[in-house]
C-alpha angles and dihedrals in degrees: 000000000000113000105248094203091055089051091048092050090054090052090046092053089054091048091051090053089055092055093046105263127121137175119255130181114225121194105220093183134331105302095016121089127170126194114223128185102222140173109289092238089060112110134168089250092047103057099152113104113231111265092209092061118055113226116247118187119199117205117196131216132237097278105067140003124269105273095041090051097046103028096119093047093048090050090051098044109030093094096055102031140044096246122204122183117182125194106228116235112289092018125098108339099331115117142162136188089209117108092222113119105166124122088243090064092053088050092048093051094049091049092049091047092051090050090053089051091053098252109150100170131015149164115238121218113190144160136197111333088002091055090058088050088052092053090050091048092051089051096047100037111031090155090061102037112064098171143348140219109193136160146173087025147101134236086233131350100244120186093253093051090046094052093049093047094048090049091053094052096039101240129125096217142008091244091057090052103035101036105051120177099192136057089246089053092055091048091049090049092055094041089059094043097052135060091222119002111211117232114270130172117253093251088069092056088045090054090052090049092051096049110029107045106061123121087052096163094052095042091051087053089051090054092048090055094043096073114073134185116268090230092056094053125090130169110251121219106252122204093192131094107251128200122189112208111183143181103244091216099044107137096182093063102009133193091278091056090047092052091046089053091050089052092049089056090058101220096325094108142059120211129212129174126208114211125231092021132112134193093312092055096149090059100034097049103019096158094052092042093050092048091055093042094050092050091050094047092047091053091049091049092050091049089051092053091053093056 
């Protein structure tokens, strides 16, 4: 049987081309290559990002690759913004021969890739694991990251946050939840991540299993490095404007975690919830998510013009 997700991804690639976005491999360093979806007028000889279109960088979570995660947002924003969507290392077509697996290395590679693409300033939009990468990028590269819109995420996955989240979703480890090896495991992953998972035949879940869970060894290593000791974590001082945009029914990182994160940011962040949406809010309620996101980006752009 033909893999339906592979077929859909081919159609999605064609659709992205129509709205002015294309894939491009960027060599970060010898042995490390990241795939970015970039504006179609981006070329290796034209590495200056367009000044008339603010750069928005979408960073995906641990479930899917970049363009599958953010497809609805790219379709909605590609006309007004210079949209960049990286595949994190060991997702999509991004690979490295380095042994480094920390969130900071993902952040470093995205930042270096954006520099090579001519991006001097940007707004990061991230969710889940990608949201933590965004926080690390903002900490490490304040000259590059002007602002952030993140949700259903953590600043860092401390042991205490990890234990509480796993207890809520009923799994003993993140590898058990995020790296399924059966059709039932894929279905359970999506049931937890959504407010209401629409009915789909089993061959759809089988297609997801066949396509989206390769690089198992490396991804398990990423998960091992993701959880950090509480005593080793401290809240950085962020200079950026930060907006938290959350699924109101997310049980992985619930409303309490969202409010705790807002408190940690000590007045630096706004917080908005989208009803009837779980962890995958940007896919489950794309119209509502895009409406909020467009309003936030417009306000950030206006503030930038006034400076």
